[in-house]
N, C-alpha and C positions, 0 to 999 in steps of 0.2 A: 504331618508329625505333629504330636500334641505338645504342649508347653512342658517345660521342664521345672522341676522343684528348685526353690532358691532358699526356702526356709521351713522349719517345721517347729510346732509346739505341741506338747503332750497335753492331752485332756484325760479325763477319767474314762473308764469302760473301754479301754482299748481304742480310743479314738485320737486322731491327730488332727490339728489344724495345719493345713499345707499351704504355703505361698508358692505361686507359680511365676514363671518370668513374663506371663502375659498380664500381670497385676491382679490375677484372681486369688482369692483365698477360699479354700474348700475344706470340708470335713471328709477324712478318710477313716472309715471303720474297719479296723483290722480283725475284729472279732469273727468276721466271716471266714477267716483263713486259719484259725487257730487249731482246727482238727487236722489240718495238713501237717505231716510229720516235720518238715523243714521249718514251719512256724510255730510249733508247739513250744519252743523255748521263749517265745514272746509272752506266754502266759505269765512269767515271772515279772512281776511289777518293776523291779529295779532294772532288769534287763530291758524291758520295754522302754523305759525312760531314757535309755542310753542312746536312743535314735539320733542320727545325724544325717546331714545332707552330703552327698558325695556324687560327683559326675551326674548331676541333675536328677538324682532320685533319693529315696530313703533307704539308709543302710544301718545295720547293726554289726557287731563284731561277729566273728565265725561265719563270715560270708552270707549272712541273712540279708536279703534286700528284696525290694519290689521293683518290677519294671516301671519305669516312669509313666508309660502309656496306661498301665493298670491303675496307678495312683491317681491319675487324672480322670480316667473314664469311669472308675468306680466310686469317686468322691462326689460329694453333693455340695452345692452351693449354699 
């Protein structure tokens, strides 16, 4: 099982600095997912900035979230 998210910070260009429970901080680029219908709402800058951590992963309102394994495996150190 991969580490879980414990904190998040919003960067420009649909990127996030994500802190994990294994003490790593990595950059997760959401722009690769913005063409998928469920994630198109994240194109709105104010909505994107409303990201929060819940249950070890990144979430937004309206049930938009990412699997914690995806966040870890697709992020870069």
